[in-house]
N, C-alpha and C positions, 0 to 999 in steps of 0.2 A: 504493499500498500502506499509506504514512502518512499521506498528505493527508488519509482522513476523518478522521482523528482530533485531528492540529492542523494549523496553519497551517505549511508548508513553502515554502524558499525554496531556491534552489544557486545556487552559484557558478560561473559559465560564462563561456568566452571570448564576448567583445563581439560577434565576428563569427555564432555561432550564433545570436544574437537577429534578423539580418536575414535568415535561410533561410525561403523560401517554405513555408508551413503551418508547419511546426517550429520557426519564428520565433517566430509567433503563439502555439504553446502555452508554451514557453519564459518569453515576457515575462508570460504570465498570472499566473506565480506570482513578481511582481516580483524577478528574480533579481539577486546581484550580478554586474556583467559587468565582466571585466578585460581590458584589452587585451592582454595580456601580451606587450609591449614591454618596459616598466620594471619588473623585480622588486619593486625597491623601493614604488616606486608602487602595485603590485598590494596588496603586504601590508598597507600604508597603507590602501589601500579595504577590502580583506576585514577588517582588523580593525575600522574605523571601522562601514563598513555592519553588517559581522555581528553584531559589539558589541548594534548598534541594534535589528534583525531578532530578535536575542536577548533585550533583554529588552522587544521587544513581544509577545512569546510566539509567534515562529516559530523552528521548525527549522531547521539550518541545513546541508544536503547539500553535503558538499565532495567530489569526487576528487582526492585531492592526486597524482596520476601526469599529466604531460602529453599523454598520449593512451593509448586502450586499447590494450592489448599482451596478446599471447598467453601470455607470461610474467611473473609478478609478480617484480620486483627492488624489495626493501626499501632499497637505496641511492638508488633512483629515488624514494622515496616521500616526498613534501613531508612537512613538521611544520607546514602552516600549521592544520590541524585544531585541533592540541593547542594553538599558540601564540594560536588563537582561545580556545578551551576556556579555557586560563589568565585569559586578558584580560577576558574576561564572567564568569569564577567559574562555570563549569557544566561539567558533566562531559562527555568526547567518548564517541561511542556508536559501537562498531566496527562494520562493514558490511564484510561479506568479498561479492563478488558476480562472477560468471563469467558473461558476454553473449557469449557465441561463437555465438548466434542472429543477432548483430548484426554482420555484417562490416564492415571497412573497406571503404569507396569506392577506386574503381579511380581516378577523378578528383577527388574531394572524401571526403578520409581519413574524415571525419568522418561521413557518409551513404553507407553502401554497402547492399546488399541485406539484407532479414530471412529467415531460416529457420524457418517456426514448427516443424520438425519437431526443432531442438536447444534441449533445456530451457536454460533463465534459472535459476542458481541464486545465493540468497543467503542470508544469516544474519546477525541483530543479535548482536553480544554484550552481556555488561550494561556499563553506563556505569561507565568510567572517571574519577574526579576527579584532575586534575593538581593534586599536591600538590608535586612534585619542582623545585627551583628553575628547571631548566632544561626542564623537560618530557621528555628522552630517556628516561627508565623509561618513559612512558606510550607514547610513542613506537614503543618497542620492542616494549610489550604489545597494541598495536594490529597491529604488524607478525606478530608471532606469532600472533595470534587470526587475521589474515588465512590466512597460511600454511597454520596446521593446517586452517581451512577448506577451501581450495581444493585441498589435497591427495588427497582422495578423489574431486572433481570433475574433476579431470585427465583421467579415462578418457573422458568425454564429448566 
């Protein structure tokens, strides 16, 4: 949806880049790959590589939850996107996404069955400039936007 309009990359678990077929697809967008072993190192990687990508004209897609869940919990919603946007001097664009069409896998949670009968819902919000000192207000705005968009989609 975004890639035809501008260059896009994504922040992913490094292990996803080695999966058959999917790994080739994800590496084609030159992702920011994280080990998810040392959170401090991961933050440093996202901030340094993310700023560089943004300066090179890329959009950086970040899914700030550790895994896909059925319920949105703002307490588990990482603020890494706000930190990157603040560091790079760019706004953050909220994305509400409901992907029940792609279930978690039985053996590999990242790769479950696809059900094309289930809808995929998404909505982009207006860009939010990061103007507060610590980004908490903007993080709250992101969470509120996502909660408001997810609410009517829960019946699906």
